[in-house]
Residue, then its C-alpha position, 0 to 999 in steps of 0.5 A: m151806366n152811372n144811372f145804373w150804379t146809382v139805381v144798385g146804390f139807392t136799392i141796398k141804402n133803402k134796405f139797410r135803412g128800413k127798420a122792418f129789414l134790419i129787425t127781420t135779420l137781427i131775429i133770423a141770427i137770434i133763431i139760429s143762434i138759439g137752434i144751434n145751442l138748444p141742445y147745450i140749453f137743454s143740458q143745462f135744465g137737465g142738471d149736471g152729468k148725464k141721468v141715471t135711472n134707479i131701478g129696484y129689485v128684490q134679492s132673495s135666496q128663497a127657491e121660487l125668487a132666486a132666479g129672478s135676483t140672479v138675473g137682477d145681479q147679473l143687471k147690476a154688475y153689467y151696468e156697474a162695469q159701464e163708465e156712464p151708465s144710464i141704469k143702476l140697479i139697486p137691491y131689496e131685501d126679501k121681505g118674505s112675501a110677494a105683497a110685502n116685497e110689492t109694498e116695499l118696493k112701492k114705498a121706495i118709490a114713494n121716498k123718491e128712492i127708485k123711478g120704478y122696480l122690478e118683478f120676476g116670474e117663472t123661469t120660460a124654456e123659450s129663453g132660460l130666464p125668469s118672464m120680467t115686469y117693469k113696473s113705474e108711476k110713468l108711462m111708456e118708458m120704452e127707452l128704458t126697457s129697451s136698454l134692459q132688454s138688450t142688456l138681458q140679451a147681452i148677458r144671455m149670449e155672454a152665458a151661452l158663449q161660455s157654456a160653448g167652450l169659446t176662448d176670448e180670441q174667439k169671442t173677439q173674432l165671433f163680435t168684430p164687426v166686417d168692413i167693407a169699403t165703398v167708393q162711388i165711380s163713374a162707368t161712363e168713359g171720357a174726361g168731364n166728370i167729377g172726380e174719379g169716385k168718391t170714399p164714404a167720407e167724401q160722399g157725406m160731404n158732397m151730400g151736406f154741401v148741396y143739401a146746405l146749397v138748395v136750401l140757401l138757394f130757394m130761401t133767396i130766391m124767395i126773401t130777395g124775389q119777395l123784396i124785389a116784386s114787393e119794392i116796385t110794386a110799393e114804388k108803383s103804388s106811391r107814384v114814385m116811380e112816374l119820377l123814377i122813370t124820367s130819369v132813369a131807363p125802365l131796364k136800368q131800374m130793373f136790372g139795377k134793382i136786381l143786382g142791388m138786392f141779390i148784394v142785399g142777400l149776399i150780405q145776409i147770407i154772410v151775416y148768418v154764415g158768420v152768426i153759425i161759424i161765432n155759435v158753433s166756435l163755442p167751447h161748449n159746441s166745438k166738440t160736437l163739432k170735432d165729433l162731426d169730423i167735418d172736413f171741407s177739403l173732401i169737397d170737389p173744387s169743381l163742385i164749388v164751381y159748378a154750385l157758383i154757376f148754379y145758384v147765380t143763374g137760378y136766382f138772375l132766373f127768377a128774380t127778372l121773373f119776379a120784377a116783370v110781376g112786380s111791375i105789373v100789379s099796382r097794389t101790394e095787396d094782389l102781389g102775394q097772389a101775383v107772385l104765387p105761380i112762380t113761388m110754386i114753380s121754384l117750390a117744386g124744384f126745391y121739393i124734388t131736390i130735397f126727396s131725391i137726395g137718397n135716389p138722385d140717379s131716378t127718372l124724375v131727376n134725369v128728367t128735371s136737370y134739364i128743365p131751367f126752372f128746375s136745374p139749377y137745384v136738381m143738376m146740383l144734385r146730380l152733380g154731389l151725389s153721381e156722376p152725370p156725362m159732362w155733355q149733360v151738364l154743360t147742356s143743362i147749363g145751355i139750355l138755363l143760359a138760354t131761358i134767362y135770355a128769354s126771360v130778360w127779354i121777355s120780363a124787360k119788355i114787360y118792366r118796360t110796358g107795366v110800370l107805367m100802368y096802373g090801376k086794374r092788372p094789365s090783361w095780357k092782350e094790353l101787355r102784347k100790344a105796349m111789347k109790340a111798340y117798344k124795341i129792346 
């Protein structure tokens, strides 16, 4: 047993001594920090405060321009009444002709007084408003024109309500939204289901928790699995394995590396979580975090327990497979192709879960939640976003544990055989012969 912990300790120390591992961890931590602070960084380059777009229009008393001038004044008053308006209407005096007015407005754009201007046409019978054209030097001013359209809609509705003689109380009742409370329940009788129904806030927290866990499990499997396989292959290619095999049993080596890499992965995760906590706690990010109204107490404790179970079992299932594949590859150049099937299986489970978050009760989700290579991902989706009966959850865990046992048994035989096979990749016929010669 001492040799087992020696392998675990050696694996951990060997990884943390490697410059590539430390540099990669540091780079990822920096990328996480930049990603969290990106909105604040962009805001610093965007100038102080909220950007206001100045728009010009002609203020005239002429009959043909009076309707447009009135609408311009209404828009100006509407935006001025807002606390932080995004648009400011600037009136210009009528120069007596359309050509002179346009020349004046274009000159204002050239002098950076305004970004564009509104040009009014004849009043249309359908809307009761004059036709309008926004002219500027920029292309695709979708956001600005959308704001103007919604504002005009609000002005027109207010005018219609006033002409209808509605009181302020009636207007308030008309525009007050109707709220309908939603609670997710389980129609299955009997104990064992998670929770007694989920409110929208609890559903949101569970969804975020499941999403984070699925991404975390996928990253752990991909990163640590590749590390396990590459470490074993590197030891074989350097003939270090011949020395190790004389002092440590092959099975202790395999499980020692798996556990050692698991600890290394946990330490990495702790580092990344610490980086995230530090960055979101910065003063310029604390307000955003508060606005999200995150309350971890809304997450069901039993969901956290199940998350730990599926996280650990999912990791060890794939880790044993990566170790077995790494043991039969003699050159690191061939490792990528050898582990591709395992990578694709893990990727399939990840994608099934991510793309089914909006539909956790689909047939695909129900079926794949019992398939052991997918269940660490998919069953967590069902547990977080629906109410699967307890017997289904226990069945999924039972199948997963049985598969892990079979995987360990097969991987141990492959590992014990493959670590001393050099040259070309062993065929399945050779592996089967070697497995029969060993009794584990």
